[in-house]
C-alpha positions in Angstrom: -22.9 12.6 -33.4 -21.9 9.0 -32.7 -23.5 7.4 -29.7 -21.1 6.0 -27.0 -21.9 2.3 -27.8 -21.0 2.7 -31.5 -17.9 4.7 -30.7 -16.7 2.0 -28.2 -17.4 -0.7 -30.8 -15.5 1.2 -33.5 -12.5 2.0 -31.2 -12.2 -1.6 -30.2 -12.3 -2.8 -33.8 -9.6 -0.3 -34.7 -7.6 -1.5 -31.7 -8.0 -5.2 -32.8 -6.8 -4.3 -36.3 -3.9 -2.3 -35.0 -2.8 -5.2 -32.7 -3.3 -7.7 -35.5 -1.1 -5.8 -37.9 1.5 -5.2 -35.2 1.6 -9.0 -34.6 2.0 -9.7 -38.3 4.8 -7.1 -38.5 6.7 -8.6 -35.5 6.3 -12.1 -37.0 8.0 -10.9 -40.2 11.0 -9.4 -38.5 14.3 -11.4 -38.9 14.6 -12.2 -35.2 16.5 -15.3 -34.1 18.2 -16.5 -31.0 21.7 -17.8 -31.0 21.8 -21.6 -30.7 22.3 -22.6 -27.1 23.5 -26.2 -26.7 21.7 -28.4 -24.2 23.9 -29.7 -21.3 23.8 -33.2 -22.7 26.4 -35.6 -24.3 27.3 -34.9 -27.9 26.1 -38.3 -29.1 22.6 -37.6 -27.7 22.6 -34.0 -29.1 23.4 -35.4 -32.6 20.5 -37.9 -32.3 17.9 -35.2 -31.4 15.8 -33.6 -34.1 16.6 -30.0 -34.9 13.3 -28.7 -33.6 14.2 -29.8 -30.1 17.0 -27.3 -29.9 15.9 -24.2 -28.0 16.7 -21.8 -30.9 14.3 -23.8 -33.1 11.3 -23.7 -30.8 8.4 -21.8 -32.4 6.9 -19.0 -30.5 3.1 -18.6 -29.9 0.7 -17.6 -32.6 -0.2 -14.2 -31.1 -2.7 -13.3 -33.7 -4.7 -16.5 -33.2 -4.6 -16.1 -29.4 -5.7 -12.5 -29.7 -8.6 -13.4 -31.9 -9.9 -16.2 -29.8 -9.6 -14.0 -26.7 -11.5 -11.2 -28.3 -14.3 -13.4 -29.7 -14.8 -15.1 -26.3 -14.9 -11.8 -24.4 -16.6 -9.3 -26.8 -17.6 -11.0 -30.1 -19.7 -7.9 -31.1 -16.4 -5.9 -31.3 -14.9 -8.0 -34.2 -17.2 -9.0 -37.1 -16.5 -12.2 -39.2 -15.4 -10.3 -42.3 -12.7 -8.6 -40.3 -11.4 -11.9 -38.9 -11.4 -13.4 -42.4 -9.5 -10.5 -44.0 -6.9 -10.4 -41.3 -6.2 -14.1 -41.4 -6.2 -14.1 -45.2 -3.5 -11.5 -45.1 -1.7 -13.7 -42.5 -1.9 -16.6 -45.0 -0.4 -14.5 -47.8 2.4 -13.0 -45.6 3.4 -16.4 -44.1 3.1 -18.3 -47.5 0.5 -20.7 -46.3 -2.2 -22.0 -48.7 -4.2 -18.8 -49.3 -7.5 -18.9 -47.5 -7.3 -22.3 -45.8 -6.2 -21.1 -42.3 -8.4 -18.1 -42.6 -11.5 -20.3 -43.3 -10.6 -22.7 -40.4 -10.2 -19.8 -38.0 -13.3 -18.1 -39.2 -15.3 -21.3 -38.7 -13.9 -21.8 -35.2 -14.5 -18.3 -34.1 -18.1 -18.4 -35.4 -18.7 -21.5 -33.3 -17.3 -19.7 -30.2 -19.4 -16.6 -31.1 -22.6 -18.6 -31.2 -21.9 -20.0 -27.7 -20.7 -16.8 -26.1 -23.9 -16.1 -24.2 -24.0 -19.5 -22.6 -20.3 -19.2 -21.5 -20.5 -15.8 -19.8 -20.7 -17.4 -16.3 -17.6 -19.6 -16.8 -14.7 -19.0 -14.5 -11.5 -17.9 -16.2 -10.0 -21.4 -16.3 -13.1 -22.5 -18.1 -12.7 -19.7 -20.7 -9.0 -20.6 -21.0 -9.9 -24.3 -21.5 -12.5 -23.6 -24.1 -10.1 -21.3 -26.0 -7.3 -23.9 -25.8 -9.6 -26.6 -27.1 -10.7 -24.3 -29.9 -7.1 -23.6 -30.9 -6.3 -27.3 -30.8 -9.3 -28.2 -33.0 -8.2 -25.5 -35.5 -4.7 -26.8 -35.7 -5.9 -30.4 -36.1 -8.3 -29.4 -38.9 -5.6 -27.5 -40.7 -3.2 -30.4 -40.5 -5.9 -32.8 -41.6 -6.7 -30.8 -44.7 -3.0 -30.5 -45.6 -2.5 -34.2 -45.1 -5.6 -35.0 -47.2 -4.3 -33.1 -50.2 -0.7 -34.1 -49.5 0.5 -30.6 -49.1 3.8 -30.4 -47.1 3.5 -28.6 -43.8 5.3 -28.1 -40.5 6.2 -31.4 -38.8 4.2 -32.5 -35.7 6.8 -31.6 -33.1 7.0 -27.8 -33.8 3.2 -27.7 -34.4 2.6 -29.0 -30.9 5.2 -26.7 -29.3 3.5 -23.7 -31.2 0.1 -24.8 -29.9 1.3 -25.1 -26.3 3.0 -21.7 -26.5 -0.2 -20.1 -27.9 -2.4 -21.7 -25.1 0.1 -20.6 -22.5 0.0 -17.0 -23.8 -3.7 -16.8 -23.4 -3.8 -15.8 -19.7 -1.0 -13.3 -20.1 -2.7 -11.6 -23.1 -6.1 -11.7 -21.3 -4.6 -9.9 -18.3 -2.7 -7.4 -20.4 -5.8 -6.5 -22.5 -8.0 -6.2 -19.4 -5.6 -4.0 -17.6 -4.6 -1.8 -20.5 -7.8 -1.6 -22.5 -10.6 -2.8 -20.3 -11.4 -5.8 -22.5 -13.4 -8.2 -20.3 -16.3 -10.6 -20.6 -19.8 -9.3 -20.4 -21.7 -10.6 -17.4 -25.1 -12.2 -17.8 -27.7 -9.4 -17.8 -25.2 -6.6 -17.9 -26.3 -3.3 -19.4 -24.4 -0.3 -20.8 -24.6 3.3 -19.7 -27.8 3.8 -21.7 -29.5 0.8 -20.2 -29.2 -1.4 -23.3 -28.3 -5.1 -22.8 -24.8 -6.1 -23.8 
């Protein structure tokens, strides 16, 4: 018989994988909004870059936000190989350089995992700030490596909009996961039902 702690860990791992695959599936759907013109003069609209049109705005990276949130709240629930595998699959499905984004996300999440114990007493805005800074550092590292090897990538404007949308999604996703699945940060000195430290 599986003890409750192991069962909880396995169920949360399965939940993470399920949500990650759902996020990848939704990203691949051919969804697009009809172009809505800005209420601006035509001459100004023609001078604007395409990415500034509302239909061209990138949405948030739900998979990255989900992973950062999970690692900051319960890092024991998702091991490093699981993160690497999910993001390697993400690289393949989105036609990014295979393994680069996965390696950067893995490095970032391992840094967060190593500092999780010291950040347990942070208020939510502190957790959000740390998560946002981690996401920004990952995006900058990814863009730096692409520029270093002269690999074409997304222009800066859409990348910034994507990062801002991802950071803005964090509190919404945190609330949804806490209400729906009870995913929350472990308090300092908290123990489980068997008296073992979390």
